[in-house]
N, C-alpha and C positions, 0 to 999 in steps of 0.2 A: 136222266135229266129231262129228256124230251117229254116223257110221260108225266113227270112231276110238274113241269111248267104248263103243260096243256091242262092238267087237272086243276091247277090253281086258277088259270084264266077261265076255265069252263064252269067251275064251281065257286065263283067269286062271292055271290050272295050268301051261299051256305057258309063259306069260310068266315065272312064278316059276322054272321049270326053266331057261329060257334065261339069266336073270340070275344064277342060282346058278352055272351052268356058266361063264359069262363071268367071274364074280368069282374062281372057282377057277383059271381060266387066267391071269388077271391077277395073282393072288397068286403064281403061279409066276414070271411075268415080272418081278414086282417085285424079286425077288432077283437078276435079271440086269441090272438098270438100273445103269449106271455112275454113280458119285457123284464129283463134282469138288470137292476141298477147297482148291484153289489159287485164291484170289480174284483174283490178278493176271491169270489167264487170261481174265478177263472185261473187261479193259481194251480200248478200241478199237484197231483196227489201226494208227492213226496216232500213238498215244501213243509218246513217245520211248523209254520203257523196253521197249515191245513191239517196236519196230523194232530196238533194241539186242539183245534176246534172240534175235530171228530171225537177225540178222547173225552173232551169236556162234555159234549152232548151225550155221550154214553155213560159217563160217570157222575155228572152233576145235573141236578134239575134246573139250575139257573145258568145263564149265559153271560157273555161279556156285555156290559152296558153299551148301547148304541145310540143313546140320546141323553142330553143333559137339559133338565128343566129348571127354570128359575122363576120364583114368585116373590115379589117384594111385600113389605109392610106386614110382616108376620112375627108373632112371638114364637118361641120354641114350641110351646104347646100347640098353637095354631098350625105351625109348620108340620108337626106330627100328624095332625088331623088331615091336612092337605095331602100328605103322603098317602093316606088310606084312600082318598078320593082318586088320586092318580092311579094307584094300584088297581082300582076297580074299573078303570077305563077299558073299553074294548081293545084288544090287541096288546095290552100291557101285561107282561108275564112276571115282571119283578121290578121293585123300586128299592134302591139302596140309599139310605140317608144316615144321619148322625146317630139315630137310635139303634142302628144295626151295629155300631162300633163302640158306643158308650152308653152309660146309664144316664138318662135325661134327668134323674132326680139329683144328680150331682150338680152343684152350682156351676154356672158358666166359667167363672174365674178359676175353678179347680180342674176343668177339662183340659186336655191336651190342645193348646191353642192352634197348632198347625192343623190338627184334625178338625177342630171347630171351624176354622176359617175356610176349610175346604167345602163345608156343607152349610154354614150359617154365618153371615157377615152383614153388619149394618142393617139388621132386621130383614135381610133377604135370604131366603132358603134356596139351596141348589140341590137337586136330586139326580142321582144316576139311575137311568131307567132302561129296562130291556123291553124292546118292542118286537113282537113276532114278525117273521118275514111275511110279506104280502099284506100286512095290516098297517103299514106305515101311515097311509093317508087317513084311515079311519081313526087310528090311535091319536095322531097329532091333532086332528080336528076336535076330538073329545077332550084332549088335554088343554087346548086353547080355550075351550068353554070354561074350564076350571080356573085357569090362571089369568084369563082376561087379557086385555090389550097391553097392560103393563108388564106382563110376564113374557117369557121367551123360551124357545126350544132350539137347541143346536145338536150337532152330532150327525152320524151317518143316517140314522132313521129319518131325521128331519130333512136331510139332503135328498134322500130317496123320495120322500113325500112331495117335496117341492118339485123334483124332476118329473115325477109321475103326472103332476098337475100341469106341467109346462110342455111336455114333449110333443103332444099332438098339435098344440097351438103353434109351437115353433117350427115343426115340419111344414105346416100349412103356411106359416109366415115366410119361410124360406122359398117355398114354391111360388107364393104371391109376388115375390121380388124377381125370381128367376124366370118365370114364364113370360112376363111382359118383355124382359130383356131378350129372351130367345126369339119371340115373335118379331120384335123390332129388327134384330140382326138378320133374321131370315127374310123379312120383307124387303130389306135393303139389298140382299144378295141373291134373291131368286126372282123369277119372272111370272109368278102367279100369286094373287092375293090369298088363295085358299091353300097353297102348298104348305105353309107353316103349320096350319091346323092338321093336315094329314100327317106331317112328320111327328108332331106332338101326340097325335092320336095313336100312331103305331108304337112309339116308344112308351107312351103313357100306359097303354094296355099291358105292355111287358112289365112295367114297373109294378102295376097293381097285382098282376099274376105272381110276380116274384114275392111281393110282400105278403100276399095271402098264403102262398105255398110254404112260407116259413113255419106254418103250423106243424110241419113234419119234424122240425127240429125240437119241438117242445117249448123252447124259449130262445130268445135272441137278446143280445145286450142292447142297452139304450144307445150306445155309440152306433151300432149297426142300424137301429131303428131311425136314428136321426140323420145319419150320413148316407146310407146306402141308396135310398130313393133318388136323392139329388145327384149323387155320383153316377148312378146307372143312367139317368136321363142325360146327363152332360156328356159322358164318354161314348154313348152309343147312338146319339142323334145323327152322327155322320153316316151310319149305315143306311138310315132312311133317306138322307139327302143324296147319297151316292146312287141308290136304286132309282129314285124318281128322276134324277138328272139323266141317268142312262135311258130311262123310258122316254123322256122328252127328246133325247137325241135320236132314238130309233124311230120316233113318230115322224121325223122329217123325211125318212126314206121308206117307211111302211104305211100303207093306207089303212090296213086292218090294225086296230088298237090292240087286239089280243096277240097278234103276231109280234107287234112292237114290244109288248110287255113280256112275252116269252123270251125274246132276245135279250131284253134288259135283265131278266132274272138270271139267264145263263151267264151273261157278262158279269153280273154283280155277285153271283153265288160264291165264286172262289175268291174274288178280291175282297169282299166284305169278310169272308171267313178268315183270310190272312190278317186283316186288320184286327178282327176280334181275337184272333189267336194270341197276338202279342199282348193285348190287354188282359186276356184271361190268364196267360202265363205269369204276368206280373202280379196279378191278384192271387194266383195259386200259391205263390211263395209264402203268403201270409198263413196258409194252412199248416205250415211246418213249424210255426211258433210253439214253444212249450206253454207260453201264456195263452190260455184258451180263447181269449178275445180275438186273437189273430185268426184262428180257425173260424170263429163265428163270423167275423167280417169278411174274411176271404171267401168262404163258401157261399155267402150271400151274394157277393159281387160276381163271383164266377157264374153262379146260377142266373143272376140278373143279366149279365152280358150274353149268355147263351140264349136266354129267352128273348132278348132284344134282337139277336141275330135271326131267330126263327120268325119273330114278328115282322122284321124288315123284309125278309124274302118270301113270306107267305101271306101275312095279314095285310101289309101295306099294298102289295100288287092288287090284291082283291079289292081293297078299299078304294084304291086309285081308279080301278076299272068301273066301280060303282059310281064314282064321282067324276068320270072323265068329261062329261058335259059341263059340269061346274068348273073344272080346271080350265076348259077352253074359254068359258065366258069371263073368267077372272084373270086372264093372261094380261100382263103389262110389260112394258119395257123395263129392263133392269135399272133400278135406281142408281146403283153403284156399278158403272161399266167396268170392263176388264182394264186393268192397269198395265200398260205396255212399256213404261220407262223406269219403273222402280228397280228392275233387274240391273240396269246400268248403275244406279246409285249404290246398290249393295256390292256390286263387283268393284267399284272404285274404292269403297271403304273397307274392303275385305282384309287387307293387311293390317291397318291400325286396329280393326276389330279383333283380329286373331291375336295380336300382340297384347291387347287389353285383357282378353280372356286368359291368355297364358300367364299374365302377371297376377290375375285374380285366383286362378285355380289352386295353386299350392297353399297360400295362406288360408283360403276358404276351406280346403280339404282338411287342414290341420285344426281349424277353428270349429268346424261343424259338429264335432263330438265333445266340445269343451264348454258348452253352455251350462248354466245352472238348470238342472232338470227337476221337474215336478212329476211324481209317480202316481199321485192320487187324482182326485177330482178338481184340485186347484181351489182357489179362493171363491167363496160364494158371491153371487151378484150383490153388490152393496145396496142396490135399490129394492131388493126383495125383502120380505119379512124374515126369511131364513137368514139372509145376510145381516140384517139389522140386529136380529136376536143373537146371532153368534158374536157380533161385535160387543153387544151389551154384556153378555155373560163373561166374555173374556176380559172385558175392562174391569169388572168388579171382582171376579174370582180368579182371573188369570187363566191362561191356557192350561188345560188339564187333559192328559192322555194316560190311559190305563194300559198296563201290560199284565196279562194273566199268566202266571208261571205254574206249571204242574210238575211236581216231583214225587217220587215214591213215598208213600205214607209209612210211618213207623218210628222214626227216630226224631222225637220232638227236640232234643238237645241240639242235634245237628241242624235242624230246621231253624232254631232260634239263632244259632251262630250265623247261618247264611243270611237270615233276615237282617241281622245287625250289620253285616257286610254290605247288603243291598242298600241299606239306609245311607251308607257313606258315598254312594255313587252320585256325582254331580247331577243336579236337576231333579233328583228323586225327592219328592215332598212327603211321601208316606208309604209305608209297607204294611199291608193289612194281611195278617195270617193268624192262625190260632196261637202260635207261639208269641207273636208280637202284640196281639190284641187282648187275648184272654190270659195268656201266661203259660209258660212251659211247665210250671209247677202244679197246675190245676188239671187233674185227670178229666178226660172227656166224659166219663161216666157221671160226673157231678153236675153237668150242664144239660139243658134241654136240647133235644134233637134239632130244633129250629136254628139254634146257634151253631151247633157242631156241623150240620150239613152244609153251611156256607163255606166251611174250610176243608172238610174231609169227605171223601167218597170211600168206597170199599178198598180202593187200591192207591189213591193219590191224595196228596195234600195240595190245596189250591192257595196260592199267594197272589194278592193283587198289589201291583206296584203303581203308584201315581207319580206322574212327573209334571213339571211346569212347562213342558215343551209343546209345540204343535204336533200334529199327526205325522209330519215328515220334515225332513231337512237335516242338516249336519248334527245339531244337538239331539234331535229325536232319535236318529239312527245310531248315534254314539251311545245313548242310553240303552237301546236294544242290545247292542254289542256287549256293553258292560254287564247287563243283566244276564245274558246268556253265558258269558265267560265266567261270571261269579257262580252261577248255578252249576256250571261244569266242574268247578273246583270242589263242590260238595257232593254232587250227584252225577254219576255217569249218564243216567237217564233223566232228561229234563226236556220240557216242551213249553214254548211260549207263544202267545197270540195276543190279539188286540190290534187296533188300527195301525199303530206305528210299527209293530212287529210284522203285520201283514204287508204293509207297504215296503218295509225293509226287504222282505222276501221277494216282493214284486220287483223291486229295483234290480236284484241280481238275476232274476229269471228273465226279465225283458232285456236287460243288457246282454245276457248270454244269447238271446235270440237274434241280436242285431246282425252279427256276422253271418249266421245261417240264412236268415231271410234275405238280406241284401245279396249274398253270394248266389243263392238259388234263383232269385229274380233275374240277376244279370246272366247267369248260366242258361236259364230257360230261354230268355229273349235272344241271347247271343247265338244259341243253337238254331232258333227259328230264323234268324237273319242269315246265318251261314247257309241254311237250306234254301232260303228264298233268293239270295243274291249269288250264291255259289262263288263267294269271294272271301278271301282271308283278311282283306284290309277294310272293306266297307262296314262290316258289323262292328269292328273295333272303333272306327271313326264315329259311327252313329251312337254307340253306347257312351263313348267319351263325351260327346256333345251334350247328351241328356244328363249324364252323371255330373258334368261340370255345372249345369243349371241347378241340379239338386244340391250340390255342395255349396254353391253361392246362396241358395235359398235357406239351407239349414245353418249356415254360418251367421246369418243376419242377427238372430237373437244374441249370439255371443258378442258381436261388435256393438250392439245396442244395449248390452247388459240387461237383457230381458229374459226372465225364466221361461223355459220351454217345457211343455208337457211331453214326457218321454215317449208316450204311446203315439203322439202325433209325429214326433221325430222318426219313430220306427216305421209307422204305416206310410208316411208320405214318400219314403224311399221307394217303396214298391208301387204306390199309386201314381206318383208323378212319372216314374219310369214307364209303367205299363200304359198310362193314358196319353202321354205326350210323345212317345217314340214314333207314333204314327206320322207326326209332322215331318220328322227326319226321313222316314221311309217314303213318304209321298214325294219329297223333294229329290231323294236319291233315285227313285224309280224314274221320274221324269228326266233326270240327268242321264241315266244309262240309255234310255231310249234315244234321246237327242245326240248322245255321244257317238252313236253309230255313224252319224253323218255330219257332225260338227266338231270344231275345236272345243276344248274343255271350257274355256271362258264363255263362249257363245252358248254352249249347252246349259251351263249353269244359269246364265242370264235369261234365256228363254224359259227355262223351267220355273224360275222365280216369278216371271211375268204371268205364266199360266196358272200357277198354284197359290199365289200369295193371298188371293181372296178366300180360297178354301181353308188355308192355314189360319188366317185371321178370324174367319167365321167360327171355326172349331175352337180356337184358342180363347176367343172372347166369351163363348158360351161356357166353356169349362172354368175359366177364371171367374165369371159371373156366378157360377154355382158355388165356388169357394167363398166369394164375397157375401153371398146370401146367407150361408151358414154362419159366417163371422158376425154378420149384422143382427141375426135373429135369435141365435142361441144364447142361453144364459149359462150353459154348461161349458166349463173351461176346456175340456178335451175337444168338444165339437167346435168351439170357437177357434181353437188352435189349429185343428185340421183344416178348417175353412180358410184361415189366413195363409197357412202354408200352401194350400191348393191354389189360392188366388195368386200369390206371389210366384209360386213355382211354375204355374202354367205360363205366366207372362215371361218369366226367365227362359223357359224351354223354347217358347216361340221366338224370343229375341235371339237366342244362340243358334237356333236352326237357320234363321235368316241372316245372321251376321257371321258366325264362325263356321258353320257347315259348308257354305260355298267356298270359303278360303281353303278348307281342308280337302275338299273334293278336287280342287284345282292343284293344290300343293302335292297331293299324293296321286295325281292322275296317272303318271307313268308307272308307279309301283302297282296301282290298282289294275292297270291294263295287263300287267304280267301275272297278277295273282287272282284274277277273276275269270271264270269261264263264261265270258260274255263277249259278243262280237263288237269290239271297239273299232274305231276308224281304221280301215285298211291302209297299210303303210304306203302302198303305191298311190292310192287315191289321195292320201294326205300330202304326198310329195307333189302331186299334180296341182292340188289346190294352192299349195305354198308357192309353186312355180308361177301359177297364173296370178298370184297376188290376191287371192280371194280369201275371205273369211265368211263365216256364216254357213248356211246350208250348202252342202256339196252338190 
């Protein structure tokens, strides 16, 4: 450690140059990192929809339509011509329309009206379009040129194109809100005008390096791209604050700034590592999700916190030494002084506060898993063109979701019977197969290969089922269940995919992840606290306080009857626990130190007075990070995570200040017996009591 701290202080300029160069390289790499916007690609390999998609890509040349295109004021002949133009657009691999299902020479009144209304209604044509991956932006731009302002595009591909155009702007927008808030909070709570810039530089460099090094993963999810930089900045800024505060304290006793910095690094090295460890372990639990986006986000956050730690103990000391004269010149008196009487207030209200928490915990615990959950991307932003187009198409043609069913090829009679049964399922509007469209009596040899290949591959028959439901929800998922159950009655081997089927599988995968992820996060952090405090009671108390805040946070959507994105529900469990447990640790650490020489109430009171500014500073920054995501993102998952982080941080902070003091005092005697820590010596306590004293012994 001595050699490391000496090397950091002696090579300060070199370290600054190396970190700056690394950050510039990673800034360039950041723009080459592939971002994945398709949540279904994170489903496990054995999910039925994943198997179905793989089989279909191997067996059929066409895929599941991922866009719906509408164009008004067309005759049927003109609509067929527009179809050819859309099919020629870059990135478009297939267009399905009325002419693929019926002979356009047949008079309109003779056509199947349910089929006709699906593709052509009131002189408006609607096309099912397949757009190739990575080509969403180029394809939708080309289609918009064809259909004009009055036309519209909806579906997953349109959503991805919209998100790709928005994501960088929204990350910058979130940062533009968060950074001024951080600077203002730090200016109010530190004693140098330049300190906030140093803090942000140290963690900002770590954020850039983290985002640039994501190139090693090949791709990251858009959720990670949107959330990770803001979260990393917010949860790890404390590391920089802690080190620089330690440096300022040692400068009061050491004349040599290098010696002061070496002592600050030694003091901070282990304490910052302990703080980072709880955060890392909370995030690490996400890696064990079967739903791949958990691993994607978890690994990124773990890497980010580790890089922030290295930057705080290596880059920041070097940067501070290079700027030490500037630090001295910009020193000022703290705008917000230490608060010495708030501890008395929290001690006085501790019993009512604990009773209130006790009354809330049980109903909130029961309610937090009973909200109406959303498993996909949620509703599109209504003020975006994508949102307006989706609303227009749904208003005229109704919601339309396709399920693609694959069954073994060979028995056309059995296929016809199954299709007839599928047609009876509530909300199913059309079943398109060879047997139902062409007819089971017409041999495939009599038809052109262009028609046959839409329905048959070498091994499988493909059936497309249209329903009038959305992509998810009770009705949509019931249709998926009914389709799969019906297919199982006729074929032992059957596979289904499509957005509603994919989201149905996602629902059960992520719900299955809940217990594993939450259990691991609690176990990891509980073990860390057991080692840190060498106590059987304190870890349980700390976990209970933060988990109570999480339950209250996650129960709010249930009580307000607001749908909740399930991924946000799942992720916030670990993020809020890992990011805010530090507030409880900070308060408990101070309590244990003071408890050596004070009564429990005085120890808690003094600890609150000493640490409330630190807790409020960290909590306000983290909650501001959540609020910035909520305010700037147009993506439902990111907005939901932001809102949960904002509300959850404030709740954790409130319970640490209101409930934790009461629990520490209430369980003081038990903690003294079950903790390997030198509490107040009994003889000394008796003497203090005899002398009628309280406070410091």
